[in-house]
SEFIZA-3560 file (N, C-alpha, C; in Angstrom, 3 decimals):
REM SEFIZA-3560
<numar><xx>-51.816</xx><yy>83.554</yy><zz>205.073</zz><atom>N</atom></numar>
<numar><xx>-51.201</xx><yy>85.264</yy><zz>205.816</zz><atom>CA</atom></numar>
<numar><xx>-50.020</xx><yy>84.885</yy><zz>205.798</zz><atom>C</atom></numar>
<numar><xx>-49.054</xx><yy>84.058</yy><zz>205.866</zz><atom>N</atom></numar>
<numar><xx>-47.950</xx><yy>83.586</yy><zz>205.785</zz><atom>CA</atom></numar>
<numar><xx>-46.899</xx><yy>83.997</yy><zz>204.290</zz><atom>C</atom></numar>
<numar><xx>-47.622</xx><yy>83.282</yy><zz>203.371</zz><atom>N</atom></numar>
<numar><xx>-47.698</xx><yy>83.338</yy><zz>202.023</zz><atom>CA</atom></numar>
<numar><xx>-48.363</xx><yy>84.629</yy><zz>201.181</zz><atom>C</atom></numar>
<numar><xx>-48.744</xx><yy>85.292</yy><zz>201.370</zz><atom>N</atom></numar>
<numar><xx>-48.566</xx><yy>87.042</yy><zz>201.310</zz><atom>CA</atom></numar>
<numar><xx>-47.507</xx><yy>87.514</yy><zz>201.858</zz><atom>C</atom></numar>
<numar><xx>-47.119</xx><yy>87.655</yy><zz>203.595</zz><atom>N</atom></numar>
<numar><xx>-46.118</xx><yy>88.224</yy><zz>203.263</zz><atom>CA</atom></numar>
<numar><xx>-44.125</xx><yy>87.716</yy><zz>202.944</zz><atom>C</atom></numar>
<numar><xx>-43.915</xx><yy>86.642</yy><zz>202.172</zz><atom>N</atom></numar>
<numar><xx>-43.193</xx><yy>86.373</yy><zz>201.251</zz><atom>CA</atom></numar>
<numar><xx>-43.292</xx><yy>86.216</yy><zz>200.063</zz><atom>C</atom></numar>
<numar><xx>-45.035</xx><yy>86.888</yy><zz>199.456</zz><atom>N</atom></numar>
<numar><xx>-44.934</xx><yy>87.862</yy><zz>198.360</zz><atom>CA</atom></numar>
<numar><xx>-44.299</xx><yy>89.068</yy><zz>197.910</zz><atom>C</atom></numar>
<numar><xx>-44.421</xx><yy>89.699</yy><zz>199.285</zz><atom>N</atom></numar>
<numar><xx>-44.242</xx><yy>91.020</yy><zz>199.144</zz><atom>CA</atom></numar>
<numar><xx>-42.423</xx><yy>91.558</yy><zz>199.333</zz><atom>C</atom></numar>
<numar><xx>-42.319</xx><yy>90.613</yy><zz>200.204</zz><atom>N</atom></numar>
<numar><xx>-40.473</xx><yy>89.621</yy><zz>201.091</zz><atom>CA</atom></numar>
<numar><xx>-39.911</xx><yy>90.895</yy><zz>199.466</zz><atom>C</atom></numar>
<numar><xx>-38.896</xx><yy>91.285</yy><zz>199.574</zz><atom>N</atom></numar>
<numar><xx>-37.999</xx><yy>91.122</yy><zz>198.737</zz><atom>CA</atom></numar>
<numar><xx>-35.945</xx><yy>91.707</yy><zz>199.276</zz><atom>C</atom></numar>
<numar><xx>-35.632</xx><yy>90.824</yy><zz>198.498</zz><atom>N</atom></numar>
<numar><xx>-34.355</xx><yy>90.612</yy><zz>198.099</zz><atom>CA</atom></numar>
<numar><xx>-33.513</xx><yy>91.172</yy><zz>197.544</zz><atom>C</atom></numar>
<numar><xx>-32.196</xx><yy>91.911</yy><zz>197.889</zz><atom>N</atom></numar>
<numar><xx>-31.249</xx><yy>91.763</yy><zz>196.899</zz><atom>CA</atom></numar>
<numar><xx>-29.912</xx><yy>90.706</yy><zz>197.025</zz><atom>C</atom></numar>
<numar><xx>-30.434</xx><yy>89.946</yy><zz>195.463</zz><atom>N</atom></numar>
<numar><xx>-29.368</xx><yy>89.643</yy><zz>195.024</zz><atom>CA</atom></numar>
<numar><xx>-27.876</xx><yy>89.749</yy><zz>193.542</zz><atom>C</atom></numar>
<numar><xx>-26.722</xx><yy>89.356</yy><zz>193.493</zz><atom>N</atom></numar>
<numar><xx>-26.075</xx><yy>90.059</yy><zz>192.184</zz><atom>CA</atom></numar>
<numar><xx>-27.152</xx><yy>89.355</yy><zz>191.363</zz><atom>C</atom></numar>
<numar><xx>-27.114</xx><yy>89.394</yy><zz>190.524</zz><atom>N</atom></numar>
<numar><xx>-27.822</xx><yy>88.963</yy><zz>188.870</zz><atom>CA</atom></numar>
<numar><xx>-26.165</xx><yy>88.483</yy><zz>188.807</zz><atom>C</atom></numar>
<numar><xx>-27.215</xx><yy>86.533</yy><zz>187.737</zz><atom>N</atom></numar>
<numar><xx>-25.547</xx><yy>86.320</yy><zz>186.869</zz><atom>CA</atom></numar>
<numar><xx>-26.769</xx><yy>86.363</yy><zz>186.240</zz><atom>C</atom></numar>
<numar><xx>-27.788</xx><yy>86.763</yy><zz>185.826</zz><atom>N</atom></numar>
<numar><xx>-28.147</xx><yy>87.436</yy><zz>184.194</zz><atom>CA</atom></numar>
<numar><xx>-27.310</xx><yy>88.086</yy><zz>183.190</zz><atom>C</atom></numar>
<numar><xx>-27.683</xx><yy>89.549</yy><zz>184.427</zz><atom>N</atom></numar>
<numar><xx>-27.302</xx><yy>91.390</yy><zz>184.330</zz><atom>CA</atom></numar>
<numar><xx>-25.722</xx><yy>90.818</yy><zz>184.531</zz><atom>C</atom></numar>
<numar><xx>-24.676</xx><yy>90.437</yy><zz>184.599</zz><atom>N</atom></numar>
<numar><xx>-22.969</xx><yy>91.232</yy><zz>184.802</zz><atom>CA</atom></numar>
<numar><xx>-23.268</xx><yy>91.677</yy><zz>184.017</zz><atom>C</atom></numar>
<numar><xx>-21.699</xx><yy>92.124</yy><zz>184.676</zz><atom>N</atom></numar>
<numar><xx>-19.931</xx><yy>92.875</yy><zz>183.479</zz><atom>CA</atom></numar>
<numar><xx>-18.931</xx><yy>91.744</yy><zz>184.568</zz><atom>C</atom></numar>
<numar><xx>-18.978</xx><yy>91.975</yy><zz>185.419</zz><atom>N</atom></numar>
<numar><xx>-17.998</xx><yy>91.817</yy><zz>186.800</zz><atom>CA</atom></numar>
<numar><xx>-18.169</xx><yy>90.066</yy><zz>187.177</zz><atom>C</atom></numar>
<numar><xx>-18.947</xx><yy>90.829</yy><zz>188.546</zz><atom>N</atom></numar>
<numar><xx>-19.599</xx><yy>89.836</yy><zz>189.811</zz><atom>CA</atom></numar>
<numar><xx>-21.832</xx><yy>89.801</yy><zz>189.796</zz><atom>C</atom></numar>
<numar><xx>-21.637</xx><yy>91.280</yy><zz>188.744</zz><atom>N</atom></numar>
<numar><xx>-23.169</xx><yy>90.957</yy><zz>188.996</zz><atom>CA</atom></numar>
<numar><xx>-23.901</xx><yy>91.840</yy><zz>190.775</zz><atom>C</atom></numar>
<numar><xx>-22.993</xx><yy>92.577</yy><zz>190.303</zz><atom>N</atom></numar>
<numar><xx>-23.001</xx><yy>93.551</yy><zz>191.580</zz><atom>CA</atom></numar>
<numar><xx>-24.546</xx><yy>94.740</yy><zz>190.699</zz><atom>C</atom></numar>
<numar><xx>-23.917</xx><yy>95.794</yy><zz>189.873</zz><atom>N</atom></numar>
<numar><xx>-25.051</xx><yy>96.146</yy><zz>189.671</zz><atom>CA</atom></numar>
<numar><xx>-25.937</xx><yy>95.901</yy><zz>189.206</zz><atom>C</atom></numar>
<numar><xx>-25.821</xx><yy>94.929</yy><zz>188.669</zz><atom>N</atom></numar>
<numar><xx>-26.920</xx><yy>94.319</yy><zz>187.351</zz><atom>CA</atom></numar>
<numar><xx>-27.949</xx><yy>94.299</yy><zz>188.359</zz><atom>C</atom></numar>
<numar><xx>-27.663</xx><yy>93.216</yy><zz>190.150</zz><atom>N</atom></numar>
<numar><xx>-28.218</xx><yy>93.500</yy><zz>191.036</zz><atom>CA</atom></numar>
<numar><xx>-29.621</xx><yy>94.249</yy><zz>191.864</zz><atom>C</atom></numar>
<numar><xx>-27.969</xx><yy>95.547</yy><zz>192.031</zz><atom>N</atom></numar>
<numar><xx>-28.995</xx><yy>96.847</yy><zz>191.875</zz><atom>CA</atom></numar>
<numar><xx>-30.061</xx><yy>97.316</yy><zz>191.428</zz><atom>C</atom></numar>
<numar><xx>-29.103</xx><yy>97.381</yy><zz>189.768</zz><atom>N</atom></numar>
<numar><xx>-31.019</xx><yy>97.245</yy><zz>189.465</zz><atom>CA</atom></numar>
<numar><xx>-31.895</xx><yy>97.015</yy><zz>189.482</zz><atom>C</atom></numar>
<numar><xx>-32.327</xx><yy>95.202</yy><zz>189.254</zz><atom>N</atom></numar>
<numar><xx>-33.287</xx><yy>94.863</yy><zz>189.761</zz><atom>CA</atom></numar>
<numar><xx>-34.595</xx><yy>95.633</yy><zz>191.426</zz><atom>C</atom></numar>
<numar><xx>-33.315</xx><yy>95.689</yy><zz>191.811</zz><atom>N</atom></numar>
<numar><xx>-34.073</xx><yy>95.505</yy><zz>193.246</zz><atom>CA</atom></numar>
<numar><xx>-34.638</xx><yy>97.305</yy><zz>193.636</zz><atom>C</atom></numar>
<numar><xx>-34.329</xx><yy>98.156</yy><zz>191.928</zz><atom>N</atom></numar>
<numar><xx>-34.205</xx><yy>99.415</yy><zz>192.350</zz><atom>CA</atom></numar>
<numar><xx>-35.344</xx><yy>100.279</yy><zz>191.806</zz><atom>C</atom></numar>
<numar><xx>-35.892</xx><yy>98.731</yy><zz>190.634</zz><atom>N</atom></numar>
<numar><xx>-35.504</xx><yy>98.852</yy><zz>189.112</zz><atom>CA</atom></numar>
<numar><xx>-35.418</xx><yy>100.189</yy><zz>188.266</zz><atom>C</atom></numar>
<numar><xx>-34.290</xx><yy>100.219</yy><zz>187.847</zz><atom>N</atom></numar>
<numar><xx>-33.588</xx><yy>101.621</yy><zz>187.322</zz><atom>CA</atom></numar>
<numar><xx>-32.487</xx><yy>100.536</yy><zz>187.100</zz><atom>C</atom></numar>
<numar><xx>-32.118</xx><yy>100.678</yy><zz>185.486</zz><atom>N</atom></numar>
<numar><xx>-30.994</xx><yy>100.830</yy><zz>184.326</zz><atom>CA</atom></numar>
<numar><xx>-29.914</xx><yy>100.480</yy><zz>184.916</zz><atom>C</atom></numar>
<numar><xx>-29.083</xx><yy>99.106</yy><zz>184.760</zz><atom>N</atom></numar>
<numar><xx>-27.446</xx><yy>99.313</yy><zz>186.185</zz><atom>CA</atom></numar>
<numar><xx>-27.006</xx><yy>99.943</yy><zz>184.888</zz><atom>C</atom></numar>
<numar><xx>-26.848</xx><yy>100.008</yy><zz>183.677</zz><atom>N</atom></numar>
<numar><xx>-25.821</xx><yy>101.131</yy><zz>183.388</zz><atom>CA</atom></numar>
<numar><xx>-25.548</xx><yy>103.148</yy><zz>184.116</zz><atom>C</atom></numar>
<numar><xx>-26.535</xx><yy>103.219</yy><zz>184.546</zz><atom>N</atom></numar>
<numar><xx>-26.076</xx><yy>103.647</yy><zz>185.127</zz><atom>CA</atom></numar>
<numar><xx>-25.994</xx><yy>103.914</yy><zz>186.812</zz><atom>C</atom></numar>
<numar><xx>-25.736</xx><yy>102.454</yy><zz>187.452</zz><atom>N</atom></numar>
<numar><xx>-25.294</xx><yy>102.800</yy><zz>188.761</zz><atom>CA</atom></numar>
<numar><xx>-23.797</xx><yy>102.211</yy><zz>188.216</zz><atom>C</atom></numar>
<numar><xx>-23.899</xx><yy>101.560</yy><zz>187.084</zz><atom>N</atom></numar>
<numar><xx>-21.979</xx><yy>101.395</yy><zz>186.363</zz><atom>CA</atom></numar>
<numar><xx>-21.546</xx><yy>102.692</yy><zz>186.213</zz><atom>C</atom></numar>
<numar><xx>-22.528</xx><yy>103.136</yy><zz>185.978</zz><atom>N</atom></numar>
<numar><xx>-21.681</xx><yy>104.997</yy><zz>186.373</zz><atom>CA</atom></numar>
<numar><xx>-20.767</xx><yy>105.661</yy><zz>187.188</zz><atom>C</atom></numar>
<numar><xx>-22.446</xx><yy>105.838</yy><zz>187.522</zz><atom>N</atom></numar>
<numar><xx>-21.863</xx><yy>106.343</yy><zz>188.976</zz><atom>CA</atom></numar>
<numar><xx>-20.779</xx><yy>105.580</yy><zz>189.743</zz><atom>C</atom></numar>
<numar><xx>-21.202</xx><yy>104.173</yy><zz>189.525</zz><atom>N</atom></numar>
<numar><xx>-19.021</xx><yy>103.998</yy><zz>190.278</zz><atom>CA</atom></numar>
<numar><xx>-18.477</xx><yy>103.510</yy><zz>189.863</zz><atom>C</atom></numar>
<numar><xx>-18.448</xx><yy>104.163</yy><zz>188.704</zz><atom>N</atom></numar>
<numar><xx>-16.810</xx><yy>104.211</yy><zz>187.539</zz><atom>CA</atom></numar>
<numar><xx>-16.955</xx><yy>105.211</yy><zz>188.147</zz><atom>C</atom></numar>
<numar><xx>-17.775</xx><yy>106.812</yy><zz>188.782</zz><atom>N</atom></numar>
<numar><xx>-17.231</xx><yy>108.088</yy><zz>188.990</zz><atom>CA</atom></numar>
<numar><xx>-16.866</xx><yy>107.963</yy><zz>190.329</zz><atom>C</atom></numar>
<numar><xx>-17.276</xx><yy>107.454</yy><zz>191.219</zz><atom>N</atom></numar>
<numar><xx>-16.839</xx><yy>107.176</yy><zz>193.223</zz><atom>CA</atom></numar>
<numar><xx>-14.889</xx><yy>106.444</yy><zz>192.701</zz><atom>C</atom></numar>
<numar><xx>-15.425</xx><yy>105.018</yy><zz>192.068</zz><atom>N</atom></numar>
<numar><xx>-14.007</xx><yy>104.934</yy><zz>191.326</zz><atom>CA</atom></numar>
<numar><xx>-12.808</xx><yy>105.474</yy><zz>190.600</zz><atom>C</atom></numar>
<numar><xx>-13.435</xx><yy>106.929</yy><zz>190.125</zz><atom>N</atom></numar>
<numar><xx>-12.278</xx><yy>107.487</yy><zz>189.743</zz><atom>CA</atom></numar>
<numar><xx>-11.594</xx><yy>108.650</yy><zz>190.733</zz><atom>C</atom></numar>
<numar><xx>-12.701</xx><yy>109.117</yy><zz>191.148</zz><atom>N</atom></numar>
<numar><xx>-12.929</xx><yy>110.286</yy><zz>192.579</zz><atom>CA</atom></numar>
<numar><xx>-12.742</xx><yy>110.074</yy><zz>193.574</zz><atom>C</atom></numar>
<numar><xx>-11.795</xx><yy>109.403</yy><zz>193.887</zz><atom>N</atom></numar>
<numar><xx>-11.064</xx><yy>109.295</yy><zz>195.111</zz><atom>CA</atom></numar>
<numar><xx>-11.334</xx><yy>107.017</yy><zz>195.709</zz><atom>C</atom></numar>
<numar><xx>-11.270</xx><yy>106.314</yy><zz>195.404</zz><atom>N</atom></numar>
<numar><xx>-12.015</xx><yy>105.917</yy><zz>195.048</zz><atom>CA</atom></numar>
<numar><xx>-12.443</xx><yy>104.454</yy><zz>195.708</zz><atom>C</atom></numar>
<numar><xx>-13.586</xx><yy>105.264</yy><zz>196.686</zz><atom>N</atom></numar>
<numar><xx>-14.326</xx><yy>104.579</yy><zz>197.209</zz><atom>CA</atom></numar>
<numar><xx>-15.692</xx><yy>103.555</yy><zz>196.805</zz><atom>C</atom></numar>
<numar><xx>-15.550</xx><yy>103.928</yy><zz>195.198</zz><atom>N</atom></numar>
<numar><xx>-16.880</xx><yy>102.744</yy><zz>194.335</zz><atom>CA</atom></numar>
<numar><xx>-16.120</xx><yy>101.031</yy><zz>194.348</zz><atom>C</atom></numar>
<numar><xx>-14.420</xx><yy>101.386</yy><zz>194.254</zz><atom>N</atom></numar>
<numar><xx>-13.829</xx><yy>100.090</yy><zz>194.490</zz><atom>CA</atom></numar>
<numar><xx>-14.743</xx><yy>98.931</yy><zz>195.636</zz><atom>C</atom></numar>
<numar><xx>-13.773</xx><yy>99.958</yy><zz>196.689</zz><atom>N</atom></numar>
<numar><xx>-14.242</xx><yy>98.589</yy><zz>198.241</zz><atom>CA</atom></numar>
<numar><xx>-15.538</xx><yy>99.224</yy><zz>197.831</zz><atom>C</atom></numar>
<numar><xx>-16.471</xx><yy>99.951</yy><zz>197.293</zz><atom>N</atom></numar>
<numar><xx>-18.196</xx><yy>98.895</yy><zz>197.825</zz><atom>CA</atom></numar>
<numar><xx>-18.373</xx><yy>98.397</yy><zz>197.008</zz><atom>C</atom></numar>
<numar><xx>-17.709</xx><yy>98.264</yy><zz>195.759</zz><atom>N</atom></numar>
<numar><xx>-18.052</xx><yy>97.002</yy><zz>195.170</zz><atom>CA</atom></numar>
<numar><xx>-17.563</xx><yy>96.220</yy><zz>195.706</zz><atom>C</atom></numar>
<numar><xx>-16.261</xx><yy>95.604</yy><zz>195.655</zz><atom>N</atom></numar>
<numar><xx>-15.667</xx><yy>94.578</yy><zz>196.756</zz><atom>CA</atom></numar>
<numar><xx>-16.714</xx><yy>93.677</yy><zz>197.974</zz><atom>C</atom></numar>
<numar><xx>-17.409</xx><yy>94.845</yy><zz>198.642</zz><atom>N</atom></numar>
<numar><xx>-17.733</xx><yy>94.521</yy><zz>199.609</zz><atom>CA</atom></numar>
<numar><xx>-19.285</xx><yy>94.757</yy><zz>198.990</zz><atom>C</atom></numar>
<numar><xx>-19.699</xx><yy>94.918</yy><zz>198.319</zz><atom>N</atom></numar>
<numar><xx>-21.244</xx><yy>94.403</yy><zz>198.011</zz><atom>CA</atom></numar>
<numar><xx>-21.101</xx><yy>92.657</yy><zz>196.878</zz><atom>C</atom></numar>
<numar><xx>-19.566</xx><yy>92.490</yy><zz>196.296</zz><atom>N</atom></numar>
<numar><xx>-19.279</xx><yy>90.961</yy><zz>195.979</zz><atom>CA</atom></numar>
<numar><xx>-19.734</xx><yy>89.659</yy><zz>197.286</zz><atom>C</atom></numar>
<numar><xx>-18.482</xx><yy>90.273</yy><zz>197.943</zz><atom>N</atom></numar>
<numar><xx>-18.242</xx><yy>89.177</yy><zz>199.002</zz><atom>CA</atom></numar>
<numar><xx>-20.375</xx><yy>89.633</yy><zz>199.922</zz><atom>C</atom></numar>
<numar><xx>-20.015</xx><yy>90.493</yy><zz>200.219</zz><atom>N</atom></numar>
<numar><xx>-21.378</xx><yy>90.015</yy><zz>201.333</zz><atom>CA</atom></numar>
<numar><xx>-23.151</xx><yy>89.855</yy><zz>200.852</zz><atom>C</atom></numar>
<numar><xx>-23.014</xx><yy>90.324</yy><zz>199.567</zz><atom>N</atom></numar>
<numar><xx>-24.223</xx><yy>89.947</yy><zz>199.051</zz><atom>CA</atom></numar>
<numar><xx>-24.917</xx><yy>88.553</yy><zz>197.942</zz><atom>C</atom></numar>
<numar><xx>-25.482</xx><yy>88.004</yy><zz>198.136</zz><atom>N</atom></numar>
<numar><xx>-25.298</xx><yy>86.337</yy><zz>197.771</zz><atom>CA</atom></numar>
<numar><xx>-26.208</xx><yy>86.570</yy><zz>195.759</zz><atom>C</atom></numar>
<numar><xx>-25.240</xx><yy>84.950</yy><zz>195.979</zz><atom>N</atom></numar>
<numar><xx>-26.266</xx><yy>85.641</yy><zz>194.149</zz><atom>CA</atom></numar>
<numar><xx>-27.593</xx><yy>85.125</yy><zz>194.158</zz><atom>C</atom></numar>
<numar><xx>-28.374</xx><yy>85.794</yy><zz>193.227</zz><atom>N</atom></numar>
<numar><xx>-29.783</xx><yy>85.513</yy><zz>193.096</zz><atom>CA</atom></numar>
<numar><xx>-29.566</xx><yy>83.619</yy><zz>192.333</zz><atom>C</atom></numar>
<numar><xx>-30.719</xx><yy>82.931</yy><zz>192.928</zz><atom>N</atom></numar>
<numar><xx>-30.604</xx><yy>81.686</yy><zz>192.289</zz><atom>CA</atom></numar>
<numar><xx>-30.837</xx><yy>80.862</yy><zz>190.120</zz><atom>C</atom></numar>
<numar><xx>-29.861</xx><yy>80.250</yy><zz>189.477</zz><atom>N</atom></numar>
<numar><xx>-30.861</xx><yy>80.264</yy><zz>188.870</zz><atom>CA</atom></numar>
<numar><xx>-32.126</xx><yy>80.455</yy><zz>187.959</zz><atom>C</atom></numar>
<numar><xx>-32.900</xx><yy>79.133</yy><zz>189.080</zz><atom>N</atom></numar>
<numar><xx>-33.893</xx><yy>79.081</yy><zz>189.358</zz><atom>CA</atom></numar>
<numar><xx>-35.277</xx><yy>80.195</yy><zz>189.783</zz><atom>C</atom></numar>
<numar><xx>-34.829</xx><yy>81.259</yy><zz>190.879</zz><atom>N</atom></numar>
<numar><xx>-35.588</xx><yy>82.461</yy><zz>190.891</zz><atom>CA</atom></numar>
<numar><xx>-36.295</xx><yy>83.006</yy><zz>190.477</zz><atom>C</atom></numar>
<numar><xx>-37.333</xx><yy>83.665</yy><zz>190.071</zz><atom>N</atom></numar>
<numar><xx>-37.650</xx><yy>84.516</yy><zz>189.702</zz><atom>CA</atom></numar>
<numar><xx>-37.539</xx><yy>86.509</yy><zz>189.776</zz><atom>C</atom></numar>
<numar><xx>-37.547</xx><yy>87.132</yy><zz>188.512</zz><atom>N</atom></numar>
<numar><xx>-37.580</xx><yy>87.960</yy><zz>189.392</zz><atom>CA</atom></numar>
<numar><xx>-38.799</xx><yy>88.716</yy><zz>189.495</zz><atom>C</atom></numar>
//
């Protein structure tokens, strides 16, 4: 019973494979099953219009743990 719950449980990690700076957008792309390029474009737009994207990215960089290399996606 416990093994079933663990297999359905997803956790947000920064991606060590698909990263440009810290792997935040790559990890979000894996978590939401979307292309990280789209998330990067959204981030750039947020940075250009108000700067909130930079603050969000830095917070995610600090708060979201990096996915271990041996863990499968």
